C-alpha positions as CSV (number, residue, x, y, z in Angstrom):
1,X,109.1,143.2,169.2
2,X,107.4,145.3,171.7
3,X,108.3,146.0,175.1
4,X,107.6,143.9,177.8
5,X,104.2,144.6,179.7
6,X,105.7,144.6,183.1
7,X,108.7,146.7,182.2
8,X,109.0,150.4,183.3
9,X,110.8,152.9,180.9
10,X,113.9,153.8,183.1
11,X,115.5,156.0,180.7
12,X,116.9,159.3,181.3
13,X,113.8,161.2,179.7
14,X,113.7,164.0,182.3
15,X,110.8,162.8,183.8
16,X,112.1,163.7,187.3
17,X,110.4,160.5,189.0
18,X,113.1,160.2,191.6
19,X,113.1,163.6,193.1
20,X,113.9,163.2,196.8
21,X,112.1,165.9,199.1
22,X,114.6,167.9,201.3
23,X,111.8,168.7,204.0
24,X,110.6,166.6,206.9
25,X,107.7,164.4,205.8
26,X,106.0,164.8,209.1
27,X,103.0,167.5,208.9
28,X,103.8,171.0,209.9
29,X,107.5,170.5,209.9
30,X,109.7,172.4,207.6
31,X,113.1,171.4,209.0
32,X,115.9,170.0,206.8
33,X,116.0,166.1,206.4
34,X,118.6,164.5,208.6
35,X,117.5,160.5,208.3
36,X,115.3,158.6,206.2
37,X,113.2,161.7,205.0
38,X,112.7,162.8,208.8
39,X,114.5,165.7,210.7
40,X,116.4,164.6,213.8
41,X,113.5,165.0,216.2
42,X,110.9,163.3,213.9
43,X,113.5,160.6,213.4
44,X,113.4,159.6,217.1
45,X,109.5,159.7,216.9
46,X,110.0,157.2,214.2
47,X,112.1,154.7,215.9
48,X,109.4,155.1,219.1
49,X,106.5,154.1,216.8
50,X,105.0,157.7,217.2
51,X,104.9,158.4,213.1
52,X,105.1,155.8,210.3
53,X,107.6,156.2,207.5
54,X,105.0,158.3,205.5
55,X,105.1,160.8,208.4
56,X,101.3,159.9,209.6
57,X,100.6,159.7,213.2
58,X,98.8,156.7,214.7
59,X,95.1,156.4,216.1
60,X,96.8,156.2,219.6
61,X,99.2,158.8,219.2
62,X,98.2,160.7,222.5
63,X,98.9,157.5,224.5
64,X,102.3,156.9,222.7
65,X,103.6,160.6,223.0
66,X,102.9,160.1,226.8
67,X,104.8,157.3,227.3
68,X,107.7,158.9,224.9
69,X,107.7,162.2,227.2
70,X,108.0,160.0,230.5
71,X,110.6,157.6,229.1
72,X,112.7,160.8,227.6
73,X,112.4,162.5,231.3
74,X,113.7,159.8,233.2
75,X,116.6,159.1,230.7
């Protein structure tokens, strides 16, 4: 019979579909990945909500960044 319509071809055909980037995914950052596709600095940003999983900044980035730096100075 033919292949299932929803099935993907996962054979080792050399497609290179699971290549992982070794650089941070945030714009203009070329540092080596440390955790979850982020460098050490930007992983902290991700945990505080300054960037999403794709490395994009939210619309209210400036407000969140000011709160982040204030919190970091106090700690």
